[in-house]
Each structure stands twice: as C-alpha cells, then as structure tokens.
PDB file of N, CA, C, O and CB in Angstrom:
ATOM      1  N   MET A   1     -20.356 -11.266  -5.311  1.00  0.00           N
ATOM      2  CA  MET A   1     -19.592 -10.692  -6.710  1.00  0.00           C
ATOM      3  C   MET A   1     -19.942  -9.114  -6.649  1.00  0.00           C
ATOM      4  O   MET A   1     -20.971  -8.554  -6.270  1.00  0.00           O
ATOM      5  CB  MET A   1     -20.276 -11.478  -8.358  1.00  0.00           C
ATOM      6  N   LEU A   2     -18.916  -8.672  -7.075  1.00  0.00           N
ATOM      7  CA  LEU A   2     -18.796  -7.167  -7.155  1.00  0.00           C
ATOM      8  C   LEU A   2     -19.334  -6.469  -8.479  1.00  0.00           C
ATOM      9  O   LEU A   2     -18.862  -6.956  -9.506  1.00  0.00           O
ATOM     10  CB  LEU A   2     -17.309  -6.807  -7.006  1.00  0.00           C
ATOM     11  N   THR A   3     -20.135  -5.533  -8.632  1.00  0.00           N
ATOM     12  CA  THR A   3     -20.562  -5.137  -9.641  1.00  0.00           C
ATOM     13  C   THR A   3     -20.442  -3.427  -9.883  1.00  0.00           C
ATOM     14  O   THR A   3     -20.467  -2.712  -8.881  1.00  0.00           O
ATOM     15  CB  THR A   3     -21.820  -5.706  -9.629  1.00  0.00           C
ATOM     16  N   LEU A   4     -20.331  -2.904 -11.029  1.00  0.00           N
ATOM     17  CA  LEU A   4     -20.245  -1.362 -11.092  1.00  0.00           C
ATOM     18  C   LEU A   4     -21.360  -0.885 -10.394  1.00  0.00           C
ATOM     19  O   LEU A   4     -22.365  -1.592 -10.315  1.00  0.00           O
ATOM     20  CB  LEU A   4     -20.237  -0.750 -12.532  1.00  0.00           C
ATOM     21  N   ASP A   5     -21.315   0.177  -9.899  1.00  0.00           N
ATOM     22  CA  ASP A   5     -22.235   1.191  -9.202  1.00  0.00           C
ATOM     23  C   ASP A   5     -22.779   0.592  -7.926  1.00  0.00           C
ATOM     24  O   ASP A   5     -23.667   1.195  -7.324  1.00  0.00           O
ATOM     25  CB  ASP A   5     -23.461   1.628 -10.139  1.00  0.00           C
ATOM     26  N   GLN A   6     -22.338  -0.472  -7.505  1.00  0.00           N
ATOM     27  CA  GLN A   6     -22.748  -1.257  -6.278  1.00  0.00           C
ATOM     28  C   GLN A   6     -22.239  -0.338  -5.011  1.00  0.00           C
ATOM     29  O   GLN A   6     -21.152   0.236  -4.938  1.00  0.00           O
ATOM     30  CB  GLN A   6     -22.018  -2.866  -6.279  1.00  0.00           C
ATOM     31  N   LYS A   7     -23.198  -0.340  -4.121  1.00  0.00           N
ATOM     32  CA  LYS A   7     -22.920   0.511  -2.822  1.00  0.00           C
ATOM     33  C   LYS A   7     -22.202  -0.455  -1.872  1.00  0.00           C
ATOM     34  O   LYS A   7     -22.703  -1.567  -1.699  1.00  0.00           O
ATOM     35  CB  LYS A   7     -24.352   1.128  -2.085  1.00  0.00           C
ATOM     36  N   VAL A   8     -21.127  -0.135  -1.277  1.00  0.00           N
ATOM     37  CA  VAL A   8     -20.376  -0.894  -0.275  1.00  0.00           C
ATOM     38  C   VAL A   8     -19.813   0.006   0.949  1.00  0.00           C
ATOM     39  O   VAL A   8     -19.889   1.233   0.881  1.00  0.00           O
ATOM     40  CB  VAL A   8     -19.186  -1.604  -1.011  1.00  0.00           C
ATOM     41  N   THR A   9     -19.351  -0.528   1.865  1.00  0.00           N
ATOM     42  CA  THR A   9     -18.807   0.117   3.039  1.00  0.00           C
ATOM     43  C   THR A   9     -17.470  -0.080   3.152  1.00  0.00           C
ATOM     44  O   THR A   9     -17.001  -1.216   3.083  1.00  0.00           O
ATOM     45  CB  THR A   9     -19.399  -0.289   4.211  1.00  0.00           C
ATOM     46  N   VAL A  10     -16.730   0.976   3.333  1.00  0.00           N
ATOM     47  CA  VAL A  10     -15.338   1.007   3.337  1.00  0.00           C
ATOM     48  C   VAL A  10     -14.990   1.514   4.678  1.00  0.00           C
ATOM     49  O   VAL A  10     -15.661   2.445   5.123  1.00  0.00           O
ATOM     50  CB  VAL A  10     -14.759   1.838   2.209  1.00  0.00           C
ATOM     51  N   THR A  11     -13.944   0.978   5.437  1.00  0.00           N
ATOM     52  CA  THR A  11     -13.492   1.346   6.531  1.00  0.00           C
ATOM     53  C   THR A  11     -12.073   1.630   6.691  1.00  0.00           C
ATOM     54  O   THR A  11     -11.175   0.905   6.264  1.00  0.00           O
ATOM     55  CB  THR A  11     -13.855   0.538   7.296  1.00  0.00           C
ATOM     56  N   CYS A  12     -11.889   2.889   7.424  1.00  0.00           N
ATOM     57  CA  CYS A  12     -10.697   3.408   7.663  1.00  0.00           C
ATOM     58  C   CYS A  12     -10.010   3.077   8.907  1.00  0.00           C
ATOM     59  O   CYS A  12     -10.316   3.601   9.978  1.00  0.00           O
ATOM     60  CB  CYS A  12     -10.814   4.650   7.565  1.00  0.00           C
ATOM     61  N   ASN A  13      -8.964   2.098   8.758  1.00  0.00           N
ATOM     62  CA  ASN A  13      -8.345   1.544   9.772  1.00  0.00           C
ATOM     63  C   ASN A  13      -7.455   2.765  10.582  1.00  0.00           C
ATOM     64  O   ASN A  13      -7.031   2.326  11.651  1.00  0.00           O
ATOM     65  CB  ASN A  13      -7.491   0.335   9.183  1.00  0.00           C
ATOM     66  N   ASP A  14      -7.161   3.849  10.392  1.00  0.00           N
ATOM     67  CA  ASP A  14      -6.543   4.630  11.003  1.00  0.00           C
ATOM     68  C   ASP A  14      -7.482   5.461  11.899  1.00  0.00           C
ATOM     69  O   ASP A  14      -7.112   5.829  13.014  1.00  0.00           O
ATOM     70  CB  ASP A  14      -5.797   5.283  10.138  1.00  0.00           C
ATOM     71  N   THR A  15      -8.767   5.768  11.379  1.00  0.00           N
ATOM     72  CA  THR A  15      -9.837   6.420  12.314  1.00  0.00           C
ATOM     73  C   THR A  15     -10.696   5.490  12.745  1.00  0.00           C
ATOM     74  O   THR A  15     -11.252   5.887  13.769  1.00  0.00           O
ATOM     75  CB  THR A  15     -10.651   7.492  11.705  1.00  0.00           C
ATOM     76  N   GLY A  16     -11.080   4.334  12.383  1.00  0.00           N
ATOM     77  CA  GLY A  16     -11.965   3.412  12.650  1.00  0.00           C
ATOM     78  C   GLY A  16     -13.558   3.837  12.149  1.00  0.00           C
ATOM     79  O   GLY A  16     -14.594   3.305  12.548  1.00  0.00           O
ATOM     80  N   LYS A  17     -13.462   4.729  11.358  1.00  0.00           N
ATOM     81  CA  LYS A  17     -14.858   5.080  10.813  1.00  0.00           C
ATOM     82  C   LYS A  17     -15.323   4.437   9.484  1.00  0.00           C
ATOM     83  O   LYS A  17     -14.533   4.260   8.557  1.00  0.00           O
ATOM     84  CB  LYS A  17     -14.923   6.561  10.602  1.00  0.00           C
ATOM     85  N   ASP A  18     -16.451   4.139   9.429  1.00  0.00           N
ATOM     86  CA  ASP A  18     -17.107   3.625   8.103  1.00  0.00           C
ATOM     87  C   ASP A  18     -17.662   4.633   7.132  1.00  0.00           C
ATOM     88  O   ASP A  18     -18.241   5.655   7.501  1.00  0.00           O
ATOM     89  CB  ASP A  18     -18.250   2.730   8.427  1.00  0.00           C
ATOM     90  N   ALA A  19     -17.458   4.296   5.854  1.00  0.00           N
ATOM     91  CA  ALA A  19     -17.985   5.296   4.845  1.00  0.00           C
ATOM     92  C   ALA A  19     -18.592   4.598   3.873  1.00  0.00           C
ATOM     93  O   ALA A  19     -18.110   3.505   3.578  1.00  0.00           O
ATOM     94  CB  ALA A  19     -16.980   6.183   4.229  1.00  0.00           C
ATOM     95  N   SER A  20     -19.612   5.016   3.272  1.00  0.00           N
ATOM     96  CA  SER A  20     -20.366   4.392   2.253  1.00  0.00           C
ATOM     97  C   SER A  20     -19.634   4.872   0.988  1.00  0.00           C
ATOM     98  O   SER A  20     -19.073   5.964   0.899  1.00  0.00           O
ATOM     99  CB  SER A  20     -21.934   4.768   2.302  1.00  0.00           C
ATOM    100  N   ALA A  21     -19.706   3.813  -0.114  1.00  0.00           N
ATOM    101  CA  ALA A  21     -18.812   4.300  -1.327  1.00  0.00           C
ATOM    102  C   ALA A  21     -19.496   3.374  -2.476  1.00  0.00           C
ATOM    103  O   ALA A  21     -20.277   2.454  -2.231  1.00  0.00           O
ATOM    104  CB  ALA A  21     -16.954   3.996  -1.108  1.00  0.00           C
ATOM    105  N   THR A  22     -19.102   3.745  -3.672  1.00  0.00           N
ATOM    106  CA  THR A  22     -19.734   3.145  -4.739  1.00  0.00           C
ATOM    107  C   THR A  22     -18.528   2.742  -5.586  1.00  0.00           C
ATOM    108  O   THR A  22     -17.522   3.450  -5.638  1.00  0.00           O
ATOM    109  CB  THR A  22     -20.790   4.085  -5.457  1.00  0.00           C
ATOM    110  N   ILE A  23     -18.656   1.525  -6.286  1.00  0.00           N
ATOM    111  CA  ILE A  23     -17.781   0.885  -6.939  1.00  0.00           C
ATOM    112  C   ILE A  23     -17.746   1.454  -8.494  1.00  0.00           C
ATOM    113  O   ILE A  23     -18.772   1.290  -9.153  1.00  0.00           O
ATOM    114  CB  ILE A  23     -18.099  -0.567  -6.772  1.00  0.00           C
ATOM    115  N   VAL A  24     -16.592   2.129  -9.127  1.00  0.00           N
ATOM    116  CA  VAL A  24     -16.639   2.773 -10.345  1.00  0.00           C
ATOM    117  C   VAL A  24     -15.833   2.069 -11.309  1.00  0.00           C
ATOM    118  O   VAL A  24     -16.020   2.313 -12.501  1.00  0.00           O
ATOM    119  CB  VAL A  24     -16.241   4.119 -10.233  1.00  0.00           C
ATOM    120  N   ARG A  25     -14.936   1.203 -10.950  1.00  0.00           N
ATOM    121  CA  ARG A  25     -14.111   0.567 -11.796  1.00  0.00           C
ATOM    122  C   ARG A  25     -13.578  -0.789 -11.163  1.00  0.00           C
ATOM    123  O   ARG A  25     -13.068  -0.773 -10.042  1.00  0.00           O
ATOM    124  CB  ARG A  25     -13.028   1.506 -12.164  1.00  0.00           C
ATOM    125  N   ILE A  26     -13.706  -2.017 -11.928  1.00  0.00           N
ATOM    126  CA  ILE A  26     -13.094  -3.285 -11.639  1.00  0.00           C
ATOM    127  C   ILE A  26     -12.168  -3.804 -12.529  1.00  0.00           C
ATOM    128  O   ILE A  26     -12.489  -4.028 -13.696  1.00  0.00           O
ATOM    129  CB  ILE A  26     -13.992  -4.198 -11.493  1.00  0.00           C
ATOM    130  N   VAL A  27     -11.054  -4.018 -12.107  1.00  0.00           N
ATOM    131  CA  VAL A  27      -9.726  -4.243 -13.176  1.00  0.00           C
ATOM    132  C   VAL A  27      -9.087  -5.393 -12.494  1.00  0.00           C
ATOM    133  O   VAL A  27      -8.496  -5.209 -11.430  1.00  0.00           O
ATOM    134  CB  VAL A  27      -8.512  -2.825 -13.345  1.00  0.00           C
ATOM    135  N   GLY A  28      -9.168  -6.615 -13.056  1.00  0.00           N
ATOM    136  CA  GLY A  28      -8.425  -7.825 -12.412  1.00  0.00           C
ATOM    137  C   GLY A  28      -8.812  -7.856 -10.943  1.00  0.00           C
ATOM    138  O   GLY A  28      -9.980  -7.981 -10.578  1.00  0.00           O
ATOM    139  N   SER A  29      -7.716  -7.729 -10.068  1.00  0.00           N
ATOM    140  CA  SER A  29      -7.901  -7.715  -8.529  1.00  0.00           C
ATOM    141  C   SER A  29      -7.850  -6.387  -7.782  1.00  0.00           C
ATOM    142  O   SER A  29      -7.519  -6.220  -6.608  1.00  0.00           O
ATOM    143  CB  SER A  29      -6.850  -8.551  -7.914  1.00  0.00           C
ATOM    144  N   ARG A  30      -8.247  -5.444  -8.697  1.00  0.00           N
ATOM    145  CA  ARG A  30      -8.175  -4.082  -8.332  1.00  0.00           C
ATOM    146  C   ARG A  30      -9.609  -3.422  -8.419  1.00  0.00           C
ATOM    147  O   ARG A  30     -10.141  -3.369  -9.528  1.00  0.00           O
ATOM    148  CB  ARG A  30      -7.148  -3.364  -9.243  1.00  0.00           C
ATOM    149  N   VAL A  31     -10.259  -2.919  -7.322  1.00  0.00           N
ATOM    150  CA  VAL A  31     -11.473  -2.301  -7.430  1.00  0.00           C
ATOM    151  C   VAL A  31     -11.284  -0.749  -6.891  1.00  0.00           C
ATOM    152  O   VAL A  31     -10.740  -0.450  -5.828  1.00  0.00           O
ATOM    153  CB  VAL A  31     -12.556  -3.157  -6.616  1.00  0.00           C
ATOM    154  N   ASP A  32     -11.788   0.081  -7.751  1.00  0.00           N
ATOM    155  CA  ASP A  32     -11.765   1.634  -7.576  1.00  0.00           C
ATOM    156  C   ASP A  32     -13.122   2.008  -7.072  1.00  0.00           C
ATOM    157  O   ASP A  32     -14.158   1.813  -7.708  1.00  0.00           O
ATOM    158  CB  ASP A  32     -11.436   2.460  -8.982  1.00  0.00           C
ATOM    159  N   VAL A  33     -13.050   2.561  -5.885  1.00  0.00           N
ATOM    160  CA  VAL A  33     -14.491   3.209  -5.284  1.00  0.00           C
ATOM    161  C   VAL A  33     -14.253   4.673  -5.090  1.00  0.00           C
ATOM    162  O   VAL A  33     -13.152   5.158  -4.828  1.00  0.00           O
ATOM    163  CB  VAL A  33     -14.999   2.540  -3.729  1.00  0.00           C
ATOM    164  N   ILE A  34     -15.362   5.337  -5.237  1.00  0.00           N
ATOM    165  CA  ILE A  34     -15.633   6.707  -4.780  1.00  0.00           C
ATOM    166  C   ILE A  34     -16.390   6.732  -3.581  1.00  0.00           C
ATOM    167  O   ILE A  34     -17.527   6.272  -3.480  1.00  0.00           O
ATOM    168  CB  ILE A  34     -16.327   7.484  -5.769  1.00  0.00           C
ATOM    169  N   LEU A  35     -15.612   7.385  -2.492  1.00  0.00           N
ATOM    170  CA  LEU A  35     -16.444   7.736  -1.248  1.00  0.00           C
ATOM    171  C   LEU A  35     -17.741   8.828  -1.429  1.00  0.00           C
ATOM    172  O   LEU A  35     -17.654   9.921  -1.990  1.00  0.00           O
ATOM    173  CB  LEU A  35     -15.388   8.371  -0.179  1.00  0.00           C
ATOM    174  N   ASP A  36     -18.778   8.339  -0.903  1.00  0.00           N
ATOM    175  CA  ASP A  36     -20.021   9.088  -0.966  1.00  0.00           C
ATOM    176  C   ASP A  36     -19.964  10.164  -0.106  1.00  0.00           C
ATOM    177  O   ASP A  36     -19.195  10.035   0.846  1.00  0.00           O
ATOM    178  CB  ASP A  36     -21.172   8.310  -0.662  1.00  0.00           C
ATOM    179  N   GLY A  37     -20.654  11.310  -0.211  1.00  0.00           N
ATOM    180  CA  GLY A  37     -20.586  12.281   0.665  1.00  0.00           C
ATOM    181  C   GLY A  37     -20.130  13.716   0.059  1.00  0.00           C
ATOM    182  O   GLY A  37     -19.956  14.699   0.779  1.00  0.00           O
ATOM    183  N   GLY A  38     -19.974  13.721  -1.215  1.00  0.00           N
ATOM    184  CA  GLY A  38     -19.722  14.886  -1.962  1.00  0.00           C
ATOM    185  C   GLY A  38     -18.264  15.037  -2.029  1.00  0.00           C
ATOM    186  O   GLY A  38     -18.039  16.075  -2.652  1.00  0.00           O
ATOM    187  N   SER A  39     -17.259  14.514  -1.698  1.00  0.00           N
ATOM    188  CA  SER A  39     -15.753  14.642  -1.560  1.00  0.00           C
ATOM    189  C   SER A  39     -15.153  14.180  -2.885  1.00  0.00           C
ATOM    190  O   SER A  39     -14.119  14.701  -3.303  1.00  0.00           O
ATOM    191  CB  SER A  39     -15.160  13.755  -0.314  1.00  0.00           C
ATOM    192  N   ASP A  40     -15.753  13.256  -3.523  1.00  0.00           N
ATOM    193  CA  ASP A  40     -15.317  12.741  -4.958  1.00  0.00           C
ATOM    194  C   ASP A  40     -13.836  11.998  -4.711  1.00  0.00           C
ATOM    195  O   ASP A  40     -13.007  11.847  -5.609  1.00  0.00           O
ATOM    196  CB  ASP A  40     -15.176  14.152  -6.162  1.00  0.00           C
ATOM    197  N   LEU A  41     -13.682  11.620  -3.510  1.00  0.00           N
ATOM    198  CA  LEU A  41     -12.273  10.828  -3.258  1.00  0.00           C
ATOM    199  C   LEU A  41     -12.458   9.310  -3.796  1.00  0.00           C
ATOM    200  O   LEU A  41     -13.280   8.497  -3.374  1.00  0.00           O
ATOM    201  CB  LEU A  41     -11.843  10.785  -1.493  1.00  0.00           C
ATOM    202  N   MET A  42     -11.550   9.126  -4.776  1.00  0.00           N
ATOM    203  CA  MET A  42     -11.305   7.797  -5.278  1.00  0.00           C
ATOM    204  C   MET A  42     -10.260   7.130  -4.388  1.00  0.00           C
ATOM    205  O   MET A  42      -9.259   7.724  -3.988  1.00  0.00           O
ATOM    206  CB  MET A  42     -10.846   7.837  -6.758  1.00  0.00           C
ATOM    207  N   VAL A  43     -10.545   5.889  -4.107  1.00  0.00           N
ATOM    208  CA  VAL A  43      -9.549   5.004  -3.430  1.00  0.00           C
ATOM    209  C   VAL A  43      -9.565   3.677  -4.154  1.00  0.00           C
ATOM    210  O   VAL A  43     -10.599   3.032  -4.326  1.00  0.00           O
ATOM    211  CB  VAL A  43      -9.870   4.805  -1.876  1.00  0.00           C
ATOM    212  N   SER A  44      -8.272   3.273  -4.603  1.00  0.00           N
ATOM    213  CA  SER A  44      -8.148   2.043  -5.164  1.00  0.00           C
ATOM    214  C   SER A  44      -7.762   0.928  -4.262  1.00  0.00           C
ATOM    215  O   SER A  44      -6.798   1.050  -3.506  1.00  0.00           O
ATOM    216  CB  SER A  44      -7.276   2.138  -6.167  1.00  0.00           C
ATOM    217  N   LEU A  45      -8.512  -0.204  -4.313  1.00  0.00           N
ATOM    218  CA  LEU A  45      -8.323  -1.380  -3.357  1.00  0.00           C
ATOM    219  C   LEU A  45      -7.963  -2.547  -4.018  1.00  0.00           C
ATOM    220  O   LEU A  45      -8.557  -2.957  -5.015  1.00  0.00           O
ATOM    221  CB  LEU A  45      -9.513  -1.690  -2.575  1.00  0.00           C
ATOM    222  N   MET A  46      -6.825  -3.206  -3.399  1.00  0.00           N
ATOM    223  CA  MET A  46      -6.456  -4.478  -4.112  1.00  0.00           C
ATOM    224  C   MET A  46      -6.774  -5.521  -3.224  1.00  0.00           C
ATOM    225  O   MET A  46      -6.678  -5.454  -1.998  1.00  0.00           O
ATOM    226  CB  MET A  46      -4.981  -4.577  -4.537  1.00  0.00           C
ATOM    227  N   LYS A  47      -7.221  -6.651  -3.991  1.00  0.00           N
ATOM    228  CA  LYS A  47      -7.721  -7.953  -3.184  1.00  0.00           C
ATOM    229  C   LYS A  47      -6.542  -8.567  -2.630  1.00  0.00           C
ATOM    230  O   LYS A  47      -5.573  -8.919  -3.303  1.00  0.00           O
ATOM    231  CB  LYS A  47      -8.511  -9.077  -4.098  1.00  0.00           C
ATOM    232  N   GLN A  48      -6.665  -8.695  -1.278  1.00  0.00           N
ATOM    233  CA  GLN A  48      -5.630  -9.407  -0.573  1.00  0.00           C
ATOM    234  C   GLN A  48      -5.791 -10.879  -0.337  1.00  0.00           C
ATOM    235  O   GLN A  48      -4.850 -11.665  -0.235  1.00  0.00           O
ATOM    236  CB  GLN A  48      -5.462  -8.808   0.654  1.00  0.00           C
ATOM    237  N   LYS A  49      -7.053 -11.184  -0.259  1.00  0.00           N
ATOM    238  CA  LYS A  49      -7.556 -12.651  -0.150  1.00  0.00           C
ATOM    239  C   LYS A  49      -9.013 -12.514  -0.333  1.00  0.00           C
ATOM    240  O   LYS A  49      -9.530 -11.409  -0.171  1.00  0.00           O
ATOM    241  CB  LYS A  49      -7.202 -13.412   1.296  1.00  0.00           C
ATOM    242  N   PRO A  50      -9.803 -13.666  -0.697  1.00  0.00           N
ATOM    243  CA  PRO A  50     -11.146 -13.733  -1.028  1.00  0.00           C
ATOM    244  C   PRO A  50     -11.922 -12.743   0.000  1.00  0.00           C
ATOM    245  O   PRO A  50     -11.782 -12.869   1.216  1.00  0.00           O
ATOM    246  CB  PRO A  50     -11.640 -15.260  -0.966  1.00  0.00           C
ATOM    247  N   GLY A  51     -12.634 -11.887  -0.500  1.00  0.00           N
ATOM    248  CA  GLY A  51     -13.419 -11.033   0.473  1.00  0.00           C
ATOM    249  C   GLY A  51     -12.842  -9.715   0.964  1.00  0.00           C
ATOM    250  O   GLY A  51     -13.546  -8.793   1.376  1.00  0.00           O
ATOM    251  N   LEU A  52     -11.391  -9.682   0.889  1.00  0.00           N
ATOM    252  CA  LEU A  52     -10.690  -8.415   1.581  1.00  0.00           C
ATOM    253  C   LEU A  52      -9.729  -7.846   0.630  1.00  0.00           C
ATOM    254  O   LEU A  52      -8.785  -8.384   0.050  1.00  0.00           O
ATOM    255  CB  LEU A  52      -9.881  -8.778   2.966  1.00  0.00           C
ATOM    256  N   TYR A  53     -10.269  -6.378   0.587  1.00  0.00           N
ATOM    257  CA  TYR A  53      -9.509  -5.495  -0.205  1.00  0.00           C
ATOM    258  C   TYR A  53      -9.090  -4.402   0.503  1.00  0.00           C
ATOM    259  O   TYR A  53      -9.841  -3.836   1.297  1.00  0.00           O
ATOM    260  CB  TYR A  53     -10.172  -5.078  -1.306  1.00  0.00           C
ATOM    261  N   VAL A  54      -7.824  -4.003   0.269  1.00  0.00           N
ATOM    262  CA  VAL A  54      -7.158  -2.860   1.133  1.00  0.00           C
ATOM    263  C   VAL A  54      -6.413  -1.973   0.122  1.00  0.00           C
ATOM    264  O   VAL A  54      -5.848  -2.377  -0.894  1.00  0.00           O
ATOM    265  CB  VAL A  54      -6.063  -3.457   2.323  1.00  0.00           C
ATOM    266  N   GLY A  55      -6.502  -0.601   0.589  1.00  0.00           N
ATOM    267  CA  GLY A  55      -5.954   0.384  -0.438  1.00  0.00           C
ATOM    268  C   GLY A  55      -5.588   1.651   0.730  1.00  0.00           C
ATOM    269  O   GLY A  55      -5.899   1.651   1.921  1.00  0.00           O
ATOM    270  N   SER A  56      -4.934   2.565   0.074  1.00  0.00           N
ATOM    271  CA  SER A  56      -4.652   3.799   0.982  1.00  0.00           C
ATOM    272  C   SER A  56      -4.903   4.898   0.120  1.00  0.00           C
ATOM    273  O   SER A  56      -5.120   4.744  -1.082  1.00  0.00           O
ATOM    274  CB  SER A  56      -3.153   3.898   1.603  1.00  0.00           C
ATOM    275  N   LYS A  57      -4.879   6.192   0.786  1.00  0.00           N
ATOM    276  CA  LYS A  57      -5.170   7.388  -0.026  1.00  0.00           C
ATOM    277  C   LYS A  57      -5.113   8.376   1.078  1.00  0.00           C
ATOM    278  O   LYS A  57      -5.803   8.271   2.092  1.00  0.00           O
ATOM    279  CB  LYS A  57      -6.604   7.373  -0.876  1.00  0.00           C
ATOM    280  N   SER A  58      -4.189   9.436   0.835  1.00  0.00           N
ATOM    281  CA  SER A  58      -3.912  10.567   1.675  1.00  0.00           C
ATOM    282  C   SER A  58      -3.333  10.128   2.881  1.00  0.00           C
ATOM    283  O   SER A  58      -3.690  10.794   3.853  1.00  0.00           O
ATOM    284  CB  SER A  58      -5.079  11.357   1.953  1.00  0.00           C
ATOM    285  N   GLY A  59      -2.470   9.120   3.139  1.00  0.00           N
ATOM    286  CA  GLY A  59      -1.751   8.626   4.118  1.00  0.00           C
ATOM    287  C   GLY A  59      -2.769   7.830   4.959  1.00  0.00           C
ATOM    288  O   GLY A  59      -2.448   7.600   6.124  1.00  0.00           O
ATOM    289  N   LEU A  60      -4.095   7.331   4.459  1.00  0.00           N
ATOM    290  CA  LEU A  60      -4.823   6.627   5.516  1.00  0.00           C
ATOM    291  C   LEU A  60      -5.147   5.239   4.792  1.00  0.00           C
ATOM    292  O   LEU A  60      -5.177   5.161   3.564  1.00  0.00           O
ATOM    293  CB  LEU A  60      -6.213   7.485   6.051  1.00  0.00           C
ATOM    294  N   GLU A  61      -5.367   4.236   5.564  1.00  0.00           N
ATOM    295  CA  GLU A  61      -5.532   2.990   5.122  1.00  0.00           C
ATOM    296  C   GLU A  61      -6.921   2.544   5.101  1.00  0.00           C
ATOM    297  O   GLU A  61      -7.542   2.570   6.164  1.00  0.00           O
ATOM    298  CB  GLU A  61      -4.774   2.167   5.847  1.00  0.00           C
ATOM    299  N   PHE A  62      -7.560   2.091   3.910  1.00  0.00           N
ATOM    300  CA  PHE A  62      -8.851   1.811   3.806  1.00  0.00           C
ATOM    301  C   PHE A  62      -9.115   0.051   3.509  1.00  0.00           C
ATOM    302  O   PHE A  62      -8.399  -0.608   2.755  1.00  0.00           O
ATOM    303  CB  PHE A  62      -9.383   2.812   2.625  1.00  0.00           C
ATOM    304  N   VAL A  63     -10.237  -0.476   4.243  1.00  0.00           N
ATOM    305  CA  VAL A  63     -10.518  -1.940   3.962  1.00  0.00           C
ATOM    306  C   VAL A  63     -11.829  -1.843   3.629  1.00  0.00           C
ATOM    307  O   VAL A  63     -12.647  -1.018   4.036  1.00  0.00           O
ATOM    308  CB  VAL A  63     -10.270  -2.985   5.116  1.00  0.00           C
ATOM    309  N   MET A  64     -12.012  -2.935   2.692  1.00  0.00           N
ATOM    310  CA  MET A  64     -13.427  -3.352   2.440  1.00  0.00           C
ATOM    311  C   MET A  64     -13.683  -4.794   2.493  1.00  0.00           C
ATOM    312  O   MET A  64     -13.030  -5.557   1.780  1.00  0.00           O
ATOM    313  CB  MET A  64     -13.868  -2.889   1.142  1.00  0.00           C
ATOM    314  N   HIS A  65     -14.567  -5.205   3.269  1.00  0.00           N
ATOM    315  CA  HIS A  65     -14.914  -6.782   3.564  1.00  0.00           C
ATOM    316  C   HIS A  65     -16.054  -7.154   2.765  1.00  0.00           C
ATOM    317  O   HIS A  65     -17.105  -6.557   2.996  1.00  0.00           O
ATOM    318  CB  HIS A  65     -15.294  -7.119   5.136  1.00  0.00           C
ATOM    319  N   MET A  66     -16.033  -8.054   1.846  1.00  0.00           N
ATOM    320  CA  MET A  66     -17.253  -8.509   1.156  1.00  0.00           C
ATOM    321  C   MET A  66     -17.470  -9.900   1.640  1.00  0.00           C
ATOM    322  O   MET A  66     -16.546 -10.711   1.573  1.00  0.00           O
ATOM    323  CB  MET A  66     -17.141  -8.447  -0.430  1.00  0.00           C
ATOM    324  N   ASP A  67     -18.618 -10.222   2.118  1.00  0.00           N
ATOM    325  CA  ASP A  67     -19.198 -11.450   2.460  1.00  0.00           C
ATOM    326  C   ASP A  67     -19.664 -12.283   1.576  1.00  0.00           C
ATOM    327  O   ASP A  67     -20.164 -13.349   1.936  1.00  0.00           O
ATOM    328  CB  ASP A  67     -20.075 -11.305   3.184  1.00  0.00           C
TER     329      ASP A  67
END
C-alpha cells in the first residue's frame, strides 16, 4: 500500500539507473514522486497494472515496481 512520504525506488528505463524518491501525492491511479538528491524533479506515474507505475519526464521514461 502506498502512503505519503513513503520512500520508493524509481528506475529510468532509458539510462538503467535507479533513484530514490519520495511520494508526495496520490490521486486515483496516479502517484507523484520527487526524486531525492536535491534536484526537486517531480515525476507523475500512472498505474499500468497492480504494482507497476510508469511515467515520463524530460524525455525519459521512469518505472516504479511495488511488491
């Protein structure tokens, strides 16, 4: 179950890199996260199927898997 201020891992499909992020908003099937590390980059992720959220920002695709 997702909660506000929960720490999650987001993977960039284009670069293959993982980044830690914090959930800042949950609205319906959309989850907004801010990538940690001082960039304050917000990524909106849409639920594609149970446990899989996908979004894009700055031309890059991001994926979040929840077990």
